C-alpha positions as CSV (number, residue, x, y, z in Angstrom):
1,M,89.5,134.3,66.7
2,I,91.9,135.4,69.5
3,E,90.8,135.6,73.1
4,K,92.9,136.6,76.1
5,L,92.4,134.7,79.3
6,D,93.5,135.1,82.9
7,T,95.6,132.2,84.3
8,K,92.7,130.3,86.0
9,S,90.5,130.4,82.9
10,F,93.5,129.5,80.7
11,L,94.2,126.4,82.7
12,N,90.6,125.3,82.9
13,N,90.3,124.7,79.1
14,Y,91.7,121.2,79.3
15,D,90.5,120.2,75.8
16,R,92.9,122.6,74.1
17,P,96.7,121.8,73.7
18,I,99.0,124.4,75.2
19,I,101.7,125.8,72.9
20,D,104.7,127.4,74.5
21,V,106.3,129.7,72.0
22,R,109.4,130.6,74.1
23,S,112.9,129.4,73.0
24,P,113.9,125.8,73.4
25,A,116.3,126.7,76.3
26,E,113.5,128.5,78.2
27,F,111.2,125.6,77.6
28,E,113.7,123.0,78.7
29,Y,114.5,124.9,81.9
30,A,110.9,124.9,83.0
31,H,107.5,124.9,81.4
32,I,103.8,124.2,82.1
33,P,103.4,120.4,82.4
34,G,101.9,119.0,79.2
35,A,102.7,122.1,77.1
36,L,104.3,121.6,73.7
37,N,107.1,123.8,72.3
38,I,106.8,125.7,69.0
39,P,109.5,128.3,69.5
40,L,109.1,131.5,67.6
41,F,112.9,131.9,67.9
42,E,115.6,129.3,68.4
43,N,118.1,130.0,71.2
44,D,120.6,131.8,69.1
45,E,117.9,133.8,67.2
46,R,116.4,135.0,70.4
47,A,119.9,136.2,71.5
48,Q,120.4,138.0,68.2
49,V,117.1,139.9,68.6
50,G,117.8,140.7,72.2
51,I,121.2,142.2,71.4
52,L,119.8,144.2,68.5
53,Y,117.0,145.5,70.8
54,K,119.6,146.8,73.2
55,Q,121.8,148.3,70.5
56,S,119.2,149.7,68.1
57,G,115.9,149.8,69.9
58,R,112.5,148.2,69.3
59,Q,112.1,148.8,65.6
60,G,115.4,147.3,64.6
61,A,114.7,144.2,66.7
62,I,111.2,143.9,65.1
63,F,112.7,144.0,61.6
64,K,115.3,141.4,62.6
65,G,112.6,139.2,64.1
66,L,110.5,139.4,60.9
67,D,113.5,138.4,58.8
68,I,114.0,135.4,61.0
69,V,110.4,134.3,61.3
70,G,109.2,135.0,57.8
71,P,110.6,131.8,56.1
72,K,109.4,129.7,59.1
73,M,105.7,130.8,59.2
74,S,104.3,128.0,57.0
75,G,106.1,125.4,59.1
76,F,104.7,126.9,62.3
77,L,101.2,126.6,60.9
78,R,101.7,123.0,59.7
79,E,102.9,122.0,63.1
80,A,99.9,123.6,64.8
81,I,97.5,121.8,62.5
82,R,99.3,118.5,63.3
83,I,99.0,119.1,67.0
84,S,95.3,120.3,66.8
85,P,93.4,119.2,63.7
86,Q,90.4,120.8,65.4
87,R,92.3,124.1,65.2
88,Q,91.9,125.1,68.8
89,L,95.0,126.1,70.8
90,R,96.1,127.8,74.0
91,I,99.3,129.9,73.5
92,H,101.7,131.7,75.8
93,C,105.2,133.2,75.9
94,W,107.1,134.7,78.8
95,R,105.1,137.8,79.6
96,G,102.2,137.6,77.1
97,G,104.0,140.0,74.7
98,M,105.0,140.0,71.1
99,R,106.0,136.4,70.7
100,S,102.6,135.0,71.8
101,E,100.7,137.8,70.0
102,S,102.6,137.1,66.7
103,M,101.9,133.4,66.9
104,A,98.3,134.0,67.8
105,W,97.9,136.2,64.7
106,L,99.5,133.6,62.5
107,F,97.4,130.7,63.8
108,S,94.2,132.8,63.6
109,M,95.0,133.5,60.0
110,G,95.1,129.8,59.5
111,G,91.6,129.4,60.9
112,F,92.5,128.6,64.5
113,Q,90.5,129.6,67.6
114,I,93.3,130.9,69.9
115,Q,93.4,131.6,73.6
116,V,96.4,133.6,74.8
117,L,97.5,133.6,78.4
118,D,97.4,137.1,79.7
119,G,100.7,137.9,81.4
120,G,102.3,134.7,79.9
121,Y,104.3,132.1,81.7
122,K,105.3,134.7,84.3
123,A,101.7,135.2,85.4
124,W,101.2,131.4,85.6
125,R,104.2,131.1,87.9
126,H,102.8,133.8,90.2
127,Y,99.4,132.0,90.2
128,I,100.7,128.6,91.1
129,R,102.9,129.9,93.9
130,E,99.9,131.6,95.4
131,Q,98.0,128.3,95.3
132,F,100.5,126.7,97.7
133,E,99.4,129.1,100.3
134,T,95.9,127.5,100.4
135,D,95.1,125.6,103.6
136,A,94.8,121.9,103.2
137,K,94.8,118.8,105.5
138,Y,98.4,117.8,105.1
139,V,99.8,114.9,107.0
140,V,103.6,114.3,107.0
141,L,104.9,110.7,107.2
142,S,108.1,110.7,109.1
143,G,110.6,108.2,110.3
144,R,114.3,107.6,110.6
145,T,116.4,106.7,107.5
146,G,115.5,103.1,106.4
147,S,112.0,103.1,107.8
148,G,110.5,102.6,104.3
149,K,108.6,105.8,104.1
150,T,108.6,106.0,100.3
151,E,107.3,102.4,100.0
152,I,104.6,103.1,102.6
153,L,103.4,106.1,100.6
154,Q,103.4,104.0,97.4
155,E,101.1,101.5,99.2
156,L,98.9,104.3,100.5
157,I,98.4,105.3,96.9
158,K,97.2,101.8,96.0
159,M,94.7,102.2,98.9
160,D,93.3,105.3,97.3
161,A,94.9,107.7,99.8
162,Q,96.0,111.1,98.6
163,V,99.8,111.2,98.3
164,I,102.2,113.8,96.9
165,D,105.4,112.0,96.1
166,L,108.0,114.8,96.5
167,E,111.0,112.6,96.1
168,G,109.6,111.0,93.0
169,M,109.1,114.4,91.3
170,A,112.5,115.6,92.5
171,H,114.3,112.5,91.3
172,H,116.1,112.3,94.5
173,K,115.8,110.5,97.8
174,G,116.9,113.4,99.9
175,S,120.2,112.3,101.4
176,S,123.8,112.3,100.2
177,F,122.9,108.9,98.6
178,G,119.7,110.3,97.2
179,A,120.8,110.6,93.6
180,L,121.8,107.0,93.2
181,G,119.7,105.2,90.6
182,E,117.7,108.4,89.8
183,L,117.2,110.4,86.6
184,P,118.8,113.9,86.5
185,Q,116.9,116.4,88.7
186,P,114.7,119.0,87.2
187,S,115.2,122.7,87.9
188,S,113.5,123.9,91.1
189,E,111.1,125.8,88.9
190,Q,110.1,122.7,86.9
191,F,109.8,120.8,90.2
192,E,107.3,123.5,91.4
193,N,105.4,123.3,88.1
194,D,105.2,119.5,88.3
195,L,104.2,119.7,92.0
196,Y,101.4,122.1,91.2
197,D,100.2,119.7,88.5
198,V,99.7,117.0,91.1
199,W,98.6,119.4,93.9
200,K,95.7,120.7,91.8
201,T,94.1,117.2,91.6
202,M,93.9,116.9,95.4
203,D,90.8,117.2,97.6
204,L,92.0,119.8,100.1
205,D,89.3,118.7,102.6
206,Q,90.8,115.2,102.8
207,A,94.1,114.0,104.2
208,I,97.1,114.6,101.8
209,W,100.2,112.6,102.7
210,L,103.7,113.9,102.1
211,E,107.1,112.5,103.2
212,D,109.1,114.4,105.8
213,E,111.7,116.4,103.9
214,S,114.2,119.1,104.3
215,H,113.6,122.4,102.5
216,F,115.9,121.1,99.7
217,I,115.6,117.6,98.1
218,G,118.9,117.4,96.5
219,K,119.2,120.6,94.5
220,V,115.5,121.4,94.2
221,S,113.6,123.3,96.9
222,I,110.1,122.8,98.2
223,P,108.0,126.0,97.7
224,D,108.2,128.2,100.8
225,P,104.5,128.3,101.5
226,L,104.1,124.5,101.2
227,F,107.2,123.8,103.3
228,E,105.9,126.1,106.1
229,K,102.7,124.1,106.1
230,M,104.6,120.8,106.2
231,R,106.5,122.0,109.2
232,N,103.3,122.8,111.1
233,C,101.0,120.0,110.2
234,P,100.4,116.7,112.0
235,V,103.2,114.2,111.7
236,V,102.8,110.4,111.8
237,R,106.2,109.1,112.9
238,V,107.1,105.5,112.0
239,E,109.2,103.9,114.6
240,M,111.1,100.9,113.2
241,P,113.8,99.0,115.1
242,V,117.3,99.8,113.8
243,E,118.0,96.1,112.9
244,L,115.1,96.2,110.4
245,R,116.2,99.5,109.0
246,V,119.7,98.2,108.4
247,E,118.2,95.1,106.8
248,R,116.1,97.2,104.4
249,L,119.0,99.5,103.5
250,V,121.4,96.7,102.8
251,K,118.8,95.2,100.4
252,D,118.2,98.6,98.8
253,Y,121.7,99.9,98.4
254,T,124.0,96.9,97.6
255,N,122.8,97.0,94.0
256,Y,124.4,100.3,93.4
257,P,128.1,100.6,92.2
258,K,130.6,100.8,95.0
259,E,132.0,104.0,93.5
260,G,128.7,105.8,93.9
261,L,128.3,104.6,97.5
262,I,131.9,105.7,98.4
263,A,131.4,109.1,96.7
264,A,128.2,109.7,98.7
265,T,130.0,108.7,101.9
266,E,132.9,111.1,101.1
267,R,130.4,114.0,100.7
268,I,129.4,113.7,104.4
269,T,132.9,113.0,105.7
270,R,132.9,116.2,107.8
271,K,129.6,115.4,109.3
272,L,130.5,111.7,110.0
273,G,133.9,112.5,111.2
274,G,137.1,111.5,109.4
275,Q,137.6,108.1,111.1
276,H,134.0,107.1,110.8
277,A,133.9,108.0,107.1
278,K,137.1,106.0,106.6
279,S,135.7,103.0,108.3
280,A,132.5,103.2,106.3
281,I,134.4,103.4,103.0
282,E,136.6,100.5,103.9
283,A,133.5,98.4,104.8
284,I,132.0,99.2,101.4
285,Q,135.2,98.2,99.7
286,N,135.1,94.9,101.6
287,N,131.5,94.3,100.8
288,D,130.6,94.7,104.4
289,F,127.6,96.8,103.7
290,K,125.9,96.2,107.0
291,T,128.8,97.8,108.9
292,A,128.9,100.8,106.5
293,I,125.2,101.4,106.9
294,E,125.3,101.2,110.7
295,I,128.1,103.9,110.7
296,V,126.2,106.2,108.3
297,L,122.9,105.6,110.2
298,F,124.4,106.9,113.4
299,Y,124.9,110.3,111.7
300,Y,121.5,110.3,109.9
301,D,119.6,109.4,113.1
302,K,121.2,112.3,114.9
303,T,120.2,114.6,112.1
304,Y,116.6,113.2,112.2
305,N,116.4,113.6,116.0
306,F,117.5,117.3,115.7
307,G,114.9,118.0,113.0
308,L,112.2,116.3,115.1
309,S,113.1,118.4,118.1
310,K,112.1,121.5,116.1
311,R,108.5,120.3,115.7
312,D,105.6,120.8,118.0
313,P,105.6,117.6,120.1
314,D,101.8,117.8,120.3
315,K,101.6,117.4,116.6
316,V,103.9,114.3,116.4
317,F,102.2,110.9,116.6
318,P,104.5,107.9,116.9
319,I,103.5,104.5,115.6
320,D,105.6,101.3,116.2
321,V,106.1,98.9,113.4
322,D,107.8,95.5,113.6
323,T,108.0,94.5,109.9
324,T,109.6,95.8,106.7
325,N,106.4,94.8,104.8
326,A,105.3,98.1,103.3
327,R,101.7,97.0,102.8
328,I,101.2,96.0,106.4
329,N,102.8,99.2,107.6
330,A,100.7,101.3,105.3
331,E,97.5,99.6,106.6
332,N,98.6,100.3,110.1
333,V,99.5,103.9,109.4
334,L,96.1,104.5,107.7
335,S,94.2,102.9,110.6
336,F,96.2,104.9,113.0
337,L,95.3,108.1,111.2
338,K,91.6,107.3,111.3
339,S,91.6,106.2,115.0
340,Q,93.4,109.3,116.1
341,A,91.3,111.6,114.0
342,I,94.6,113.5,113.1
343,A,93.3,114.9,109.9
């Protein structure tokens, strides 16, 4: 049996595995979180069919596709049975066209109950971007570099607060030094997909914490509708003395190779100023990380102050902290939120 579903209905059938029949390259670039890839065509095969379609038209491309797929059909079916012994699957391709229809037919012939995403992955992408336009009780946790915002958010999670860890999903800490110690970044498209997968679990009527970010976190971008809401929602600003921030950053960054620290410093030479960048690099080479961090912080603090000046001051709520203990700071932040009735 084959059934076509709209995006919302398709996503609500959690008990059925999702099979993405696009090529491995398409899948690797971005896919629905949790989906499995059974490609109708490998990358080079898809290219061959596409070229033939342009040169000879639809019929020639169909024949070529059949020549390619025919010997692989039994393998597709065996893989589907391995994934779902109950023989129930959800399937999609790029636009809900011939690739998903062909696989749906094959699997249905093998006794599967198949649900096909109407409009394919493209429709799903349109759907999730619309969801980010939904109003929610966002609260941004802000603070100058070294204030321990990420650690505070991690503690808030342990305290059952709702948190969307943008930097964790982006595999980047947001600055020139942000890639140090991180996995390679996903595509912006995959970042949005992963973000929606977390966002959909949130209670939109309760506070949802996010870290203060620029539009881009490394090379990935926050979806425009969500970023706009982040720029206009309440902000809890952690105010930590510079000495404590330097102490935290020395502890956090001295474990990274000097080459990485120097390369990150060189990337902001123009913004730091040539002499300041040179002094910071020399300090790193001499293991004087405290001096290097103090130089770099001067630039990042100016950048932070400029960004803060663009916000509505009536929506910015400062809270002083005098410790680097993330648990204590998280407790204070949560208490402050409740006492001020910010969200």
